[in-house]
N, C-alpha and C positions, 0 to 999 in steps of 0.2 A: 417288476421285481420292486414288492413292497416295502417300501424304506421307515416306516411308522418305528419310532425311536422309545427310550423308555416312559418311565411316571410323569406325568405332567406336574407340573411347578404346584398343583390343587393340592397333589396325593403329597406329597412331599410336605408345605406345607399343613395339613391335617395331622399330616404324622405327627412331626417337630412340637407342633400344636398339644397333641398328647404328651409329650415327654412333661413339656412345660406346665401343663394342668395337673399331673399328677406331683409334679416337683414344689407347686406353690408352696412357698410356709404357711401355714395357719396366722393367720392375724395376732399381733400379741396382746395379752390380755389389760396390758398399761400400755401408756403411751411413751417410747422412747426418749431418751431422755435427750433433750435438746443438742443439736450439733453447735461446737465451740471451732474456734478458727485453727486450734493447736491439730483436733481431732474430729473429723464430719462423721456427722450418724452415717452409719449404714442402711438406715433401713428410709422411707419415705418412698422414692421412685422403687424399689425392691419390694414394698410391701402394696402395692398396686395390684388388684386382683387377676391384668390382663398382662400383668409386666411377661411374664415368666413363657404363657402362651403367644404371646405377639413375638419374643426375640427369639426362641425358637424356632417357631413357623419359621420367621425370618431367616435365621442360620439354617436349617435343614432345605429350605431353598438356594440357599448360597449358591452350593458347588456349580450349578449350571450355566452361571456368570460366567464359565468357560467356552463357553456355547458362542462367544465375542470372539473368540480366536478357535473356531472348528479344529482344525489341525493339531488341536491338544483335549481337546473333552475329550472327559471320562480316564484323566490322567491324575495330574496331580490335587484335582480339588477335589475328588472321587477318591481321596487315597485315607488311610489310617494314618499318615504323617499329617497329612490335615487336617485332624482329628485332635493329635497330641497339641496342635501346635497350636488350635482354638481355644483348647484347656488353658497354655501358659499366658498367650496373648488375654488372656481372658482376666489370670490372676493377676498378672502383671496392672493391668489399668485398673485391675478394681480395689488394687494395692494405693496406686498412685492416689486415685482417685477420693476412696473413703477413710485409707489408710489403715484398713484392714481388708488382709484378701479372701473374695470372694466366694472361696472353695465351693460352696452348692451349686453358687452359676455358673461356675465353671466346668463344672463337671455337667451337670444341663444341659448347656450350645454343646460339651463333646459329645455327646450323648444326642443331638438331637440333630448335629451331622453326620451323625453315625446310621440314623433311621436313612437318609439319602442312601447310603451306601446298599443299606439290607434292602429299601426299594428297589432298586437298582438292577441287583443281583439274582431278586425276582422274577426282575419285568424279561417284558419278553424285546431281543434286539436284533435287527436282519442287516445290520453293517460286516464287514469283512472278519474287522476285530471285535468281535460279540463280548458283551464284558467292561468292566472297571478295574482299571490298574491298581488293583489295594493295595499294596506293599509299594508302589512308585515312593523314591527314586530307583529301590534297591532291587524290585522285581518288575522284569518289566511283562510278566504275566497278566492276560488279561483273565479275570475269574466275572461266572455268568454260573445262577443256577441250572437252566434249562428246562423248570418250571414254565417257566412263560403267566406265571398269576397275574405278574398287571401289562394288560395289552397295552402294546407300545400308543404314542402321540404322533399325530401324524402335522409339522409346523409348516407346509407348506399348504396356507391355509386357501388361497385362490390357483395354486395350480395343481392340486392333485382330485380330481372330480368325487372322490372316496373320504375328503378329509374330517368333512363333518360326522359322519357314521362312525369312521376311525375314533376321532377323540370323543362321542360321547359314548363308546362301546366305551371306552382307559376312564372318564369320569364315571359310569355306572359299576363299574366295578371297584376305581376306588370310594366310591360312597358308601359298597355295599360290606366292604373290608373294613377300612379305619372310620365309617361314621360310628357304627355301634360306641369301639373304644374311646373316639373322641367322643360323644355325649357323657359317656358312665365318667369318665375320667373330670369334665365339668360340672358334672352333678354331686357327684363326691368332694373338687375341689368347697364347691359352691357350703355343701353342709359342714365341712370342716370349717372354713372361713366364717360361716352363718354363727358356730357355736362360742359364745362369751363368755365371761365371766358371771355367774348368779349375781354375785354384789363385789363392790370395789372397798378396798378394808377404807373404812373410818364412815362409812354411807349410811343412811340410814338404815336401822330394821321394819321389815315392812311389818303391818298394822297383823295383830295378830285374830284370823280368824272368830 
């Protein structure tokens, strides 16, 4: 019996990074005001071009942490309830740290988490309870699309004789599906952030031709 499971961490990180690239804000035309003791600046770390993609990729892969307790896999962390909790926690943390709720970041991380649910819903699953408990803890039903778009992965690397072939197929499918939109999102983000002001207020005018 084939024991391949849902998409790999690589695929989940790539899907989350796409969300992060698309949501990365444009670099400000002028430097943000200096932070004060009363009101820390919300810029800085959040303005780094890789901040949103890196954090979104991490959050997108995070639901599989429940593999540490396999009996709870694809339940709490694979639900829309967890998506909502991530949004709420991010709003609370950013409000405490910067003095201002970063709604953009909260929604981005919530959407990044949701990509994990989408990929697993589209993925192959050969276990008895196929799919994810999307509406945990309110509805115990497991949901799966039956499309098997993303081949499963084999985690028993040194026990399953075809583990390498199974994982290679999954990796190539994830790259083929998510690679092009990830590259496009990165390119658009780079283009958007490279557009700076033609001139700053008070700067000398360029010499005429």
